[in-house]
MARLO-855066 format. One record per atom (N, C-alpha, C): residue in three letters; z, y, x. Coordinates in steps of 0.001 Angstrom, whole numbers, padded with zeros to 6 digits, always signed. Layout:
! residues N
ALAZYX;...
***
This chain:
! residues 328
MET-013692+149064+031407;MET-013485+150086+030385;MET-014602+151129+030470;LYS-015303+151353+029377;LYS-016333+152383+029355;LYS-015692+153762+029323;LYS-016386+154742+029932;LYS-015840+156095+030025;LYS-016700+157075+029245;VAL-016026+157993+028557;VAL-016704+159031+027795;VAL-016132+160385+028179;LEU-017012+161358+028392;LEU-016614+162751+028609;LEU-016792+163488+027296;ILE-015729+164164+026843;ILE-015781+164952+025609;ILE-015485+166399+025961;THR-016464+167279+025781;THR-016239+168707+026025;THR-015780+169372+024723;GLY-015053+170478+024857;GLY-014424+171075+023680;GLY-013334+170186+023137;ALA-012708+169415+024036;ALA-011793+168345+023624;ALA-010493+168838+023017;ALA-010101+170068+023310;ALA-008852+170594+022754;ALA-009073+171338+021442;GLY-010308+171330+020972;GLY-010604+171951+019694;GLY-010345+171015+018528;PHE-010666+171472+017345;PHE-010410+170712+016119;PHE-011147+169365+016132;LEU-012467+169398+016141;LEU-013219+168145+016106;LEU-013091+167367+017410;GLY-013125+168088+018539;GLY-013037+167419+019834;GLY-011777+166594+019985;SER-010654+167112+019506;SER-009386+166387+019648;SER-009373+165121+018796;HIS-009955+165185+017606;HIS-010038+163990+016764;HIS-010971+162950+017378;LEU-012022+163405+018053;LEU-012907+162470+018750;LEU-012177+161799+019914;CYS-011344+162554+020634;CYS-010530+161947+021697;CYS-009675+160824+021129;ASP-009022+161071+020007;ASP-008199+160044+019368;ASP-009025+158803+019038;ARG-010209+159021+018490;ARG-011038+157894+018057;ARG-011475+157041+019252;PHE-011902+157685+020327;PHE-012386+156917+021471;PHE-011248+156225+022222;ILE-010068+156833+022230;ILE-008901+156137+022778;ILE-008606+154888+021945;LYS-008653+155038+020626;LYS-008396+153917+019719;LYS-009403+152794+019930;GLU-010649+153158+020273;GLU-011704+152158+020458;GLU-011670+151538+021851;GLY-010722+151972+022710;GLY-010552+151355+024012;GLY-011330+151986+025150;TYR-011825+153197+024957;TYR-012556+153894+026008;TYR-011601+154635+026939;GLY-012053+154883+028151;GLY-011414+155863+029000;GLY-011978+157219+028644;VAL-011115+158182+028323;VAL-011551+159485+027838;VAL-011276+160555+028877;ILE-012319+161282+029243;ILE-012192+162465+030088;ILE-012407+163666+029178;ALA-011357+164439+028990;ALA-011398+165596+028098;ALA-011626+166857+028919;MET-012494+167746+028433;MET-012783+168988+029150;MET-012762+170152+028170;ASP-012078+171233+028557;ASP-011989+172413+027696;ASP-011517+173581+028550;ASN-012059+174776+028303;ASN-011554+175947+029035;ASN-010516+176722+028222;LEU-010203+176221+027024;LEU-009093+176706+026197;LEU-009288+178144+025698;ILE-010525+178627+025650;ILE-010759+179937+025039;ILE-010469+179867+023541;THR-010938+178814+022903;THR-010639+178630+021472;THR-009900+177324+021202;GLY-009838+176435+022182;GLY-009095+175187+022025;GLY-007609+175377+022272;ASP-006819+174352+021968;ASP-005371+174426+022106;ASP-004857+173084+022609;LEU-004126+173111+023716;LEU-003626+171872+024311;LEU-002723+171077+023374;LYS-002092+171738+022414;LYS-001200+170995+021510;LYS-001979+169955+020691;ASN-003303+170141+020573;ASN-004111+169176+019819;ASN-004267+167842+020538;ILE-004088+167859+021867;ILE-004285+166621+022637;ILE-003077+166265+023498;GLU-001980+167010+023363;GLU-000829+166774+024241;GLU-000244+165373+024052;HIS-000425+164774+022873;HIS+000082+163417+022633;HIS-000677+162367+023440;LEU-001819+162750+024019;LEU-002629+161805+024783;LEU-002360+161853+026287;PHE-001668+162881+026757;PHE-001493+163074+028195;PHE-000712+161935+028859;LYS+000103+161244+028118;LYS+000919+160165+028689;LYS+000114+158880+028902;LEU-001114+158831+028383;LEU-001905+157609+028435;LEU-002696+157526+029734;GLU-002731+156343+030330;GLU-003454+156145+031582;GLU-004958+156326+031406;GLN-005465+155994+030237;GLN-006912+156055+030031;GLN-007393+157438+029599;PHE-006508+158433+029707;PHE-006866+159801+029303;PHE-006640+160758+030459;GLU-007618+161642+030705;GLU-007427+162698+031694;GLU-008061+163986+031184;PHE-007528+165107+031672;PHE-007957+166412+031163;PHE-008403+167310+032301;TYR-009544+167966+032103;TYR-010062+168963+033032;TYR-010101+170318+032325;ASN-009396+171291+032873;ASN-009499+172663+032365;ASN-010695+173306+033058;HIS-011839+173314+032370;HIS-013072+173730+033024;HIS-014035+174342+032016;ASP-014791+175326+032457;ASP-015821+175993+031668;ASP-017151+175289+031935;VAL-017762+174714+030902;VAL-018972+173915+031108;VAL-020182+174753+031504;THR-020083+176075+031411;THR-021200+176898+031884;THR-021216+176974+033411;LYS-020157+176496+034047;LYS-020103+176372+035511;LYS-020497+174947+035904;PHE-020776+174749+037186;PHE-021154+173422+037678;PHE-020087+172392+037300;ILE-020542+171224+036860;ILE-019626+170163+036411;ILE-019723+168975+037359;HIS-018573+168566+037861;HIS-018520+167363+038691;HIS-017504+166397+038099;ILE-017954+165195+037815;ILE-017085+164115+037340;ILE-017255+162940+038301;PRO-016212+162540+039011;PRO-016359+161411+039943;PRO-016500+160084+039200;GLY-017194+159149+039826;GLY-017290+157806+039270;GLY-018328+157680+038173;GLU-018298+156522+037523;GLU-019282+156226+036493;GLU-018917+156903+035169;LEU-019951+157129+034376;LEU-019776+157750+033075;LEU-020793+157123+032132;ASP-020330+156651+030980;ASP-021221+155966+030039;ASP-021754+156884+028948;TYR-020880+157769+028459;TYR-021258+158638+027346;TYR-020734+160055+027577;ILE-021461+161036+027036;ILE-021021+162434+027016;ILE-021165+162938+025588;LEU-020120+163586+025074;LEU-020185+164263+023780;LEU-019939+165748+024029;HIS-020945+166559+023763;HIS-020867+167996+024054;HIS-020456+168761+022793;PHE-019163+169065+022698;PHE-018609+169789+021550;PHE-018014+171132+021957;ALA-018273+171567+023185;ALA-017747+172850+023640;ALA-018572+173978+023039;SER-017952+174788+022224;SER-018589+175984+021660;SER-017628+176643+020692;PRO-017567+177980+020692;PRO-016902+178633+019565;PRO-017606+178198+018283;ALA-016843+177948+017236;ALA-017447+177414+016018;ALA-017116+178228+014771;SER-016305+179259+014900;SER-015968+180073+013735;SER-016511+181480+013935;PRO-016853+182168+012846;PRO-017398+183529+012965;PRO-016484+184474+013739;ILE-015164+184375+013557;ILE-014259+185250+014298;ILE-014463+185080+015792;ASP-014617+183835+016233;ASP-014757+183560+017659;ASP-016104+184015+018196;TYR-017188+183555+017579;TYR-018476+183844+018200;TYR-018922+185291+018012;LEU-018315+186021+017095;LEU-018600+187454+017008;LEU-017824+188240+018061;LYS-016706+187680+018532;LYS-015917+188343+019587;LYS-016401+187976+020981;ILE-016944+186781+021138;ILE-017461+186364+022447;ILE-018910+185891+022292;PRO-019794+186806+021925;PRO-021177+186404+021638;PRO-021927+185899+022858;ILE-021702+186510+024019;ILE-022454+186098+025209;ILE-021981+184733+025687;GLN-020665+184516+025674;GLN-020140+183199+026049;GLN-020642+182121+025079;THR-020790+182475+023807;THR-021306+181523+022826;THR-022736+181111+023166;LEU-023548+182086+023524;LEU-024916+181786+023934;LEU-024943+180974+025228;LYS-024065+181320+026164;LYS-024055+180621+027460;LYS-023629+179156+027320;VAL-022646+178892+026477;VAL-022193+177505+026347;VAL-023267+176653+025665;GLY-024072+177271+024781;GLY-025172+176547+024161;GLY-026345+176330+025104;ALA-026542+177279+026030;ALA-027682+177193+026945;ALA-027279+176601+028290;LEU-026490+177348+029077;LEU-026097+176884+030410;LEU-025228+175630+030328;GLY-024276+175638+029394;GLY-023396+174477+029260;GLY-024172+173226+028919;THR-025095+173341+027963;THR-025910+172195+027581;THR-026771+171727+028746;HIS-027367+172673+029471;HIS-028197+172318+030629;HIS-027371+171563+031673;ASN-026170+172061+031955;ASN-025303+171384+032927;ASN-024968+169962+032495;LEU-024672+169780+031228;LEU-024266+168457+030743;LEU-025443+167493+030646;LEU-026610+168000+030304;LEU-027798+167153+030320;LEU-028111+166699+031744;GLY-027937+167619+032705;GLY-028126+167254+034102;GLY-027123+166208+034556;LEU-025878+166350+034105;LEU-024850+165363+034434;LEU-025191+164005+033829;ALA-025640+164018+032580;ALA-026016+162765+031920;ALA-027162+162087+032673;LYS-028128+162874+033121;LYS-029254+162322+033887;LYS-028758+161715+035198;GLU-027867+162433+035888;GLU-027328+161943+037162;GLU-026569+160634+036983;LYS-025781+160539+035913;LYS-024920+159375+035692;LYS-025619+158248+034937;GLY-026797+158529+034382;GLY-027423+157530+033524;GLY-026650+157331+032238;ALA-026028+158413+031750;ALA-025176+158350+030564;ALA-025951+158759+029316;ARG-025560+158231+028180;ARG-026077+158694+026896;ARG-025298+159935+026485;ILE-026005+160946+025964;ILE-025339+162195+025597;ILE-025589+162516+024125;LEU-024514+162886+023436;LEU-024596+163345+022049;LEU-024258+164828+022015;ILE-025155+165606+021430;ILE-025005+167055+021337;ILE-024537+167432+019931;ALA-023504+168257+019852;ALA-023013+168725+018553;ALA-023790+169950+018125;SER-024705+169755+017198;SER-025395+170875+016579;SER-024692+171192+015254;THR-025323+171959+014413;THR-024630+172468+013233;THR-025601+172748+012101;SER-025084+172761+010897;SER-025888+173156+009738;SER-026340+174607+009837;GLU-025711+175391+010732;GLU-026097+176792+010882;GLU-027519+176943+011422;ILE-028089+175885+012005;ILE-029470+176003+012466;ILE-030429+176177+011288;TYR-029969+175858+010077;TYR-030787+176063+008888;TYR-030712+177514+008391;GLY-029754+178307+008923;GLY-029610+179694+008502;GLY-029263+179792+007031;ASP-029820+180807+006369;ASP-029671+180944+004922;ASP-030846+180189+004307;PRO-030653+178920+003937;PRO-031785+178020+003710;PRO-032606+178350+002469;LEU-033906+178132+002591;LEU-034828+178264+001471;LEU-035145+176909+000875;VAL-034608+175851+001469;VAL-034746+174480+000977;VAL-033352+173955+000660;HIS-033209+173306-000487;HIS-031879+172852-000903;HIS-031983+171517-001619;PRO-031198+170487-001233;PRO-030317+170468-000061;PRO-031125+170437+001234;GLN-030443+170569+002373;GLN-031133+170688+003642;GLN-031398+169298+004250;THR-032661+169044+004556;THR-033060+167815+005236;THR-033318+168116+006707;GLU-033294+167084+007526;GLU-033441+167274+008968;GLU-034808+167825+009366;ASP-035821+167666+008510;ASP-037144+168167+008868;ASP-037373+169612+008411;TYR-036324+170251+007858;TYR-036424+171673+007494;TYR-036156+172522+008735;TYR-037033+173501+009006;TYR-036930+174277+010241;TYR-035943+175445+010158;GLY-035546+175826+008961;GLY-034512+176847+008850;GLY-035040+178250+008597;ASN-034105+179132+008265;ASN-034393+180533+007955;ASN-033315+181374+008630;VAL-033524+181675+009912;VAL-032486+182284+010746;VAL-032908+183669+011203;ASN-031975+184603+011143;ASN-032181+185956+011685;ASN-031791+185949+013154;THR-032775+185932+014039;THR-032488+185789+015467;THR-031714+186969+016046;ILE-031825+188162+015443;ILE-031158+189344+016012;ILE-029959+189799+015188;GLY-029592+189027+014174;GLY-028400+189355+013396;GLY-027138+188937+014140;PRO-025965+189358+013652;PRO-024712+189041+014348;PRO-024433+187549+014459;ARG-024881+186757+013490;ARG-024666+185307+013541;ARG-025687+184599+014428;GLY-026724+185344+014853;GLY-027783+184746+015647;GLY-027301+184165+016964;VAL-026203+184712+017503;VAL-025709+184209+018791;VAL-025284+182746+018676;TYR-024750+182377+017541;TYR-024335+180989+017313;TYR-025524+180136+016872;ASP-026270+180649+015876;ASP-027388+179886+015335;ASP-028416+179573+016421;GLU-028782+180591+017196;GLU-029825+180387+018204;GLU-029316+179582+019397;ALA-028036+179691+019710;ALA-027473+178846+020777;ALA-027644+177380+020415;LYS-027390+177052+019153;LYS-027506+175663+018708;LYS-028966+175223+018616;ARG-029849+176125+018200;ARG-031267+175767+018111;ARG-031841+175527+019510;PHE-031476+176396+020456;PHE-031912+176186+021838;PHE-031344+174883+022389;GLN-030096+174615+022066;GLN-029429+173395+022513;GLN-030223+172156+022074;GLU-030666+172144+020831;GLU-031469+171024+020342;GLU-032787+170919+021103;SER-033444+172068+021346;SER-034725+172057+022050;SER-034571+171539+023478;MET-033542+171999+024164;MET-033294+171551+025535;MET-033005+170045+025567;THR-032237+169588+024607;THR-031895+168164+024544;THR-033138+167308+024350;MET-034012+167717+023435;MET-035226+166948+023203;MET-036182+167021+024391;ALA-036166+168137+025127;ALA-036993+168237+026328;ALA-036540+167227+027374;TYR-035222+167090+027554;TYR-034697+166093+028495;TYR-035007+164677+028027;HIS-034960+164483+026716;HIS-035276+163158+026173;HIS-036737+162802+026442;ARG-037632+163749+026178;ARG-039062+163460+026323;ARG-039511+163440+027779;PHE-039026+164387+028580;PHE-039516+164516+029955;PHE-038824+163543+030909;HIS-037496+163394+030745;HIS-036732+162554+031664;HIS-036396+161175+031086;GLY-036712+160973+029809;GLY-036367+159691+029194;GLY-034873+159527+028981;LEU-034152+160637+028902;LEU-032705+160582+028731;LEU-032351+160080+027334;GLU-031314+159262+027257;GLU-030820+158812+025957;GLU-030016+159927+025315;THR-030538+160497+024237;THR-029899+161642+023594;THR-029665+161365+022118;ARG-028618+162004+021584;ARG-028323+161973+020158;ARG-027971+163399+019735;ILE-028348+163786+018518;ILE-028060+165136+018014;ILE-027444+165016+016630;VAL-026223+165501+016469;VAL-025581+165509+015159;VAL-025561+166931+014626;ARG-026028+167103+013406;ARG-025929+168401+012728;ARG-024727+168344+011793;ILE-023691+169058+012185;ILE-022399+168994+011506;ILE-022328+170038+010400;PHE-022022+169584+009206;PHE-021774+170502+008092;PHE-020271+170780+008007;ASN-019887+171704+007130;ASN-018493+172150+007045;ASN-017528+170976+007061;THR-016654+170976+008062;THR-015682+169902+008246;THR-014278+170486+008229;TYR-013319+169735+007712;TYR-011951+170257+007589;TYR-010948+169138+007806;GLY-009704+169534+008022;GLY-008630+168571+008194;GLY-007549+169119+009097;PRO-006538+168303+009418;PRO-005466+168731+010316;PRO-006011+169196+011667;ARG-005318+170156+012258;ARG-005612+170785+013551;ARG-006606+171928+013471;MET-007080+172251+012277;MET-007852+173484+012171;MET-006943+174655+012519;ARG-007503+175653+013169;ARG-006731+176856+013454;ARG-006588+177676+012177;LEU-005359+178083+011901;LEU-005065+178738+010632;LEU-005814+180051+010467;ASN-006023+180781+011556;ASN-006596+182123+011462;ASN-007970+182213+012113;ASP-008752+181130+012015;ASP-010034+181150+012715;ASP-011180+181700+011869;GLY-010888+182123+010638;GLY-011897+182778+009821;GLY-012682+181846+008915;ARG-012530+180527+009079;ARG-013254+179623+008196;ARG-012529+179510+006859;VAL-013271+179111+005840;VAL-012798+179299+004474;VAL-011541+178493+004160;ILE-011454+177236+004584;ILE-010302+176414+004199;ILE-009007+176906+004833;PRO-008931+177083+006163;PRO-007676+177603+006709;PRO-007369+179018+006230;ALA-008415+179804+005984;ALA-008179+181159+005474;ALA-007503+181114+004108;PHE-008039+180313+003190;PHE-007456+180201+001849;PHE-006049+179619+001905;MET-005870+178565+002693;MET-004556+177924+002734;MET-003515+178828+003373;GLY-003907+179550+004411;GLY-002984+180492+005034;GLY-002567+181584+004068;GLN-003528+182115+003325;GLN-003207+183152+002348;GLN-002286+182608+001257;ALA-002559+181396+000791;ALA-001720+180809-000250;ALA-000295+180594+000245;LEU-000146+180078+001467;LEU+001188+179814+002012;LEU+001959+181098+002298;ARG+001238+182174+002570;ARG+001899+183469+002819;ARG+002115+184263+001534;GLY+001646+183737+000407;GLY+001813+184432-000860;GLY+000838+185567-001053;GLU-000294+185529-000347;GLU-001295+186591-000456;GLU-002387+186187-001435;ASP-003088+187179-001980;ASP-004247+186880-002818;ASP-005348+186267-001949;LEU-006168+185417-002555;LEU-007240+184747-001823;LEU-008483+185634-001783;THR-009027+185800-000590;THR-010183+186677-000391;THR-011473+185882-000456;VAL-012327+186251-001406;VAL-013654+185658-001527;VAL-014675+186732-001184;PHE-015615+186382-000323;PHE-016647+187345+000065;PHE-017864+187160-000824;GLY-018459+188287-001240;GLY-019567+188250-002183;GLY-019057+187960-003583;ASP-019929+187370-004408;ASP-019529+187072-005799;ASP-018876+185707-005944;GLY-018787+184958-004845;GLY-018146+183644-004884;GLY-019041+182540-005392;LEU-020297+182846-005684;LEU-021203+181828-006201;LEU-021959+181105-005087;GLN-021787+181571-003834;GLN-022369+180833-002715;GLN-021670+179485-002604;THR-022377+178487-002084;THR-021838+177129-002077;THR-021593+176621-000666;ARG-020651+175678-000589;ARG-020400+174936+000642;ARG-020137+173482+000265;SER-020274+172599+001253;SER-020020+171173+001055;SER-019079+170731+002160;PHE-017882+170311+001817;PHE-016813+170080+002789;PHE-016625+168588+003065;CYS-016601+168235+004348;CYS-016436+166843+004773;CYS-015110+166688+005512;TYR-014323+165701+005124;TYR-013042+165467+005791;TYR-013284+164938+007203;VAL-012401+165334+008117;VAL-012632+165089+009540;VAL-012766+163607+009883;ASP-012019+162733+009237;ASP-012119+161299+009539;ASP-013514+160762+009225;ASP-014092+161225+008113;ASP-015450+160833+007769;ASP-016445+161381+008785;GLU-016253+162630+009175;GLU-017159+163254+010145;GLU-017148+162495+011472;VAL-015956+162173+011950;VAL-015820+161449+013214;VAL-016479+160071+013129;GLU-016321+159394+012003;GLU-016955+158088+011819;GLU-018474+158201+011920;GLY-019032+159218+011289;GLY-020476+159411+011350;GLY-020955+159722+012764;ILE-020204+160556+013478;ILE-020556+160902+014858;ILE-020493+159661+015742;TYR-019460+158871+015569;TYR-019285+157660+016374;TYR-020448+156689+016143;ARG-020825+156509+014891;ARG-021933+155599+014589;ARG-023255+156130+015156;LEU-023453+157440+015083;LEU-024689+158013+015616;LEU-024774+157818+017125;LEU-023678+158038+017832;LEU-023675+157853+019281;LEU-024125+156443+019647;LEU-023668+155450+018916;LEU-023945+154055+019242;LEU-025238+153540+018612;SER-025939+154415+017888;SER-027212+154032+017282;SER-028336+154152+018315;ASP-029550+153834+017885;ASP-030702+153974+018779;ASP-031633+155086+018314;TYR-031089+156095+017613;TYR-031901+157174+017040;TYR-031683+158459+017817;SER-032766+159068+018286;SER-032667+160211+019200;SER-032842+161575+018538;TYR-033230+161605+017279;TYR-033506+162875+016623;TYR-032293+163331+015797;PRO-032300+164584+015329;PRO-031123+165104+014615;PRO-030806+164340+013331;VAL-029499+164211+013064;VAL-029017+163569+011841;VAL-027935+164453+011229;ASN-028083+164751+009936;ASN-027045+165479+009208;ASN-025845+164570+008975;ILE-024659+165077+009318;ILE-023416+164387+008976;ILE-022540+165382+008213;GLY-022353+165137+006955;GLY-021558+166025+006112;GLY-021389+165402+004741;ASN-020651+166079+003902;ASN-020404+165588+002544;ASN-021287+166366+001566;PRO-022158+165694+000803;PRO-023077+166407-000088;PRO-022438+166927-001372;ASN-021129+166726-001543;ASN-020444+167196-002752;ASN-020284+168713-002673;GLU-021143+169440-003359;GLU-021249+170896-003251;GLU-020321+171593-004241;ILE-019783+172752-003844;ILE-018906+173528-004727;ILE-019066+175018-004408;THR-018936+175867-005430;THR-018972+177313-005160;THR-017658+177741-004520;ILE-017716+178807-003755;ILE-016515+179318-003096;ILE-015492+179782-004140;LYS-015949+180365-005232;LYS-015028+180794-006294;LYS-014282+179601-006880;ASP-015012+178536-007213;ASP-014362+177347-007767;ASP-013420+176719-006735;PHE-013825+176778-005473;PHE-012989+176203-004430;PHE-011686+176991-004289;ALA-011761+178314-004373;ALA-010548+179129-004318;ALA-009601+178755-005456;GLU-010150+178501-006622;GLU-009320+178097-007760;GLU-008690+176728-007518;GLU-009414+175827-006854;GLU-008847+174525-006488;GLU-007664+174695-005538;ILE-007788+175615-004589;ILE-006714+175851-003619;ILE-005470+176381-004324;ILE-005663+177307-005250;ILE-004528+177857-006001;ILE-003820+176751-006778;LYS-004598+175850-007380;LYS-004009+174732-008116;LYS-003290+173777-007172;LEU-003918+173463-006036;LEU-003327+172539-005069;LEU-002009+173059-004513;THR-001965+174349-004197;THR-000777+174913-003557;THR+000309+175296-004548;GLY-000018+175264-005842;GLY+000985+175599-006849;GLY+001389+177059-006835;THR+000491+177908-006346;THR+000778+179341-006291;THR+000063+180044-007438;ASP+000366+181330-007613;ASP-000246+182060-008723;ASP-000994+183294-008231;GLN-001562+183193-007015;GLN-002305+184319-006474;GLN-003579+184597-007271;LYS-004039+185821-007148;LYS-005319+186203-007730;LYS-006406+185999-006674;ILE-007639+186017-007124;ILE-008795+186021-006225;ILE-009309+187451-006139;ILE-009450+187965-004924;ILE-010010+189301-004731;ILE-011354+189168-004020;TYR-012236+190120-004275;TYR-013601+190024-003774;TYR-013893+191141-002781;LYS-014585+190773-001695;LYS-014997+191735-000681;LYS-016482+191526-000385;PRO-017128+192506+000253;PRO-018574+192382+000509;PRO-018910+191168+001366;LEU-020064+190574+001077;LEU-020527+189406+001819;LEU-020998+189832+003208;PRO-020538+189154+004266;PRO-021007+189488+005620;PRO-022510+189276+005769;GLN-023118+189985+006708;GLN-024548+189886+006933;GLN-024955+188458+007307;ASP-026025+187984+006671;ASP-026636+186675+006956;ASP-025746+185490+006601;ASP-024688+185722+005832;ASP-023849+184604+005400;ASP-024678+183728+004457;PRO-024819+182425+004746;PRO-025690+181588+003919;PRO-025174+181448+002494;LEU-026105+181465+001539;LEU-025733+181382+000131;LEU-025617+179939-000353;GLN-026245+179014+000360;GLN-026174+177606-000021;GLN-025994+176745+001223;ARG-025202+175705+001075;ARG-025036+174768+002190;ARG-024704+173395+001612;GLN-025679+172487+001698;GLN-025480+171123+001200;GLN-026368+170180+002001;PRO-025785+169171+002646;PRO-026603+168269+003448;PRO-027301+167203+002615;ASP-028529+166898+002986;ASP-029165+165672+002533;ASP-028804+164617+003571;ILE-028056+163586+003177;ILE-027582+162590+004141;ILE-028319+161255+003998;SER-029519+161305+003437;SER-030299+160075+003265;SER-030516+159374+004596;LYS-030782+160161+005649;LYS-031053+159567+006960;LYS-029810+158880+007510;ALA-028652+159505+007364;ALA-027405+158895+007844;ALA-027106+157604+007097;LYS-027372+157591+005799;LYS-027159+156363+005019;LYS-028076+155254+005492;GLU-029348+155599+005708;GLU-030349+154593+006076;GLU-030147+154084+007498;LEU-029950+155003+008451;LEU-029901+154629+009866;LEU-028535+154128+010309;LEU-027487+154722+009746;LEU-026130+154457+010238;LEU-025279+153670+009253;GLY-025770+153505+008037;GLY-024934+152898+007005;GLY-023697+153730+006731;TRP-023849+155065+006846;TRP-022696+155974+006738;TRP-022814+156870+005513;GLU-021690+157092+004886;GLU-021518+158157+003906;GLU-020037+158452+003810;PRO-019673+159673+003417;PRO-018244+160017+003369;PRO-017504+159204+002318;LEU-016253+158854+002653;LEU-015435+158027+001767;LEU-014249+158791+001177;ILE-013835+159864+001825;ILE-012630+160582+001408;ILE-013023+161769+000540;GLY-012590+161732-000701;GLY-012916+162808-001633;GLY-012190+164102-001293;ARG-012678+165191-001850;ARG-012106+166506-001528;ARG-010646+166614-001980;GLU-010304+166030-003094;GLU-008917+166119-003580;GLU-007951+165489-002578;GLU-008289+164283-002087;GLU-007420+163611-001125;GLU-007436+164333+000224;GLY-008626+164710+000678;GLY-008726+165385+001966;GLY-008001+166718+001988;MET-008098+167477+000904;MET-007431+168776+000851;MET-005914+168606+000801;LYS-005447+167546+000132;LYS-003998+167294+000108;LYS-003488+167005+001519;ARG-004214+166159+002273;ARG-003805+165863+003642;ARG-003796+167129+004504;THR-004803+167958+004310;THR-004912+169182+005104;THR-003803+170159+004755;PHE-003521+170292+003459;PHE-002446+171196+003037;PHE-001096+170700+003544;ASP-000885+169387+003525;ASP+000363+168832+004055;ASP+000525+169185+005530;TYR-000588+169189+006270;TYR-000531+169583+007688;TYR-000148+171054+007818;PHE-000790+171928+007069;PHE-000492+173355+007180;PHE+000937+173677+006751;LYS+001483+172878+005830;LYS+002862+173109+005395;LYS+003866+172832+006512;THR+003460+172040+007523;THR+004380+171739+008624;THR+004466+172883+009633;LEU+003563+173858+009539;LEU+003579+174970+010486;LEU+004778+175866+010225;SER+005279+176454+011273;SER+006439+177340+011152;SER+006036+178655+010496;THR+007036+179374+010014;THR+006777+180695+009433;THR+006116+181610+010444;GLU+006536+181501+011701;GLU+005948+182324+012762;GLU+004465+182018+012932;GLU+004099+180712+012899;GLU+002698+180331+013047;GLU+001876+180800+011855;LEU+002468+180782+010663;LEU+001752+181224+009476;LEU+001477+182722+009507;GLN+002375+183488+010097;GLN+002264+184938+010077;GLN+001474+185505+011247;LYS+001383+184746+012347;LYS+000818+185337+013553;LYS-000690+185528+013431;THR-001190+186501+014173;THR-002614+186752+014296;THR-003099+186101+015580;GLU-004359+185739+015623;GLU-004901+185106+016816;GLU-004813+186044+018019;HIS-004261+185572+019124;HIS-004254+186305+020384;HIS-004892+185411+021430;ARG-006213+185433+021485;ARG-006925+184540+022392;ARG-007634+185348+023456;ASP-008122+184637+024442;ASP-008705+185299+025605;ASP-010146+185705+025310;PHE-010311+186787+024546;PHE-011635+187312+024259;PHE-011924+188502+025172;SER-011615+188343+026435;SER-011722+189441+027396;SER-013162+189670+027836;GLU-013359+190776+028531;GLU-014677+191146+029038;GLU-015258+190049+029923;ARG-014398+189390+030701;ARG-014909+188387+031645;ARG-015574+187209+030936;ASN-015186+186970+029679;ASN-015786+185871+028938;ASN-017083+186253+028258;ASN-017478+187517+028402;ASN-018756+187953+027824;ASN-019727+188414+028900;ARG-019483+188004+030137;ARG-020396+188398+031208;ARG-021651+187528+031195;
***
């Protein structure tokens, strides 16, 4: 049985990756320090012999006994609420955490896939975004802690690939959604759905004409899985190129939920990108991949998941460990 280590395993994408690799017959070692992850996302796997969990911070020394075939590094705060509250930890997990995992991959002779993000493109001046675009990022702005952590992560990964001959893969993830998203994590889909379910007006920042392209989680996981098993070492965009304005998307949510809320507008946060759309030509050519689940079907599945949450879960505010010790 081949073994894979998945960091950030109790998070949204990490937990779905655990499911996929279990389904494919791998032994899965899940690692998460639970600052933003939640054990309920993977608790259904604890009974399985081929699954084990380490509560560990990847910015600390990592020891995994025995052989290891693959590493998927998905540990990182991924929503603005999180990385603005723990900016130093966000930078550390992108730098120290990545360095530790690359070292582990070198020691084990394992192939490593690094989760990068469309945020490395910043507020793009090229549209749609191709992998050879270098980006337009404000290094000292509030979002820079996330953007630059991911950019450094890519640079460190390629340095290990070139200098040590390490087998590396880099996925640039565009907006992804589906079951297990945290309702109050600040990202647009759970924010809109939470407001709709609570009977609140939907909050759009700016004029609502900024765009996003949303990929359903099953499609995203399929693309990541294919990239890991490919022979391509450079970054690949994995996302859905079907672009929509935030205003139009808010109207879709109101229609989907059958509510009659209004849309209210608030100022756009600093450095919030105005356009986000992946060029997935490389993924199509190299991986034979493109998204299959349309937004209408994916949003219905996601809304059905959020409807299962209790009234208490819908009303509660995030109470996570954003303490001083996590920003040292």
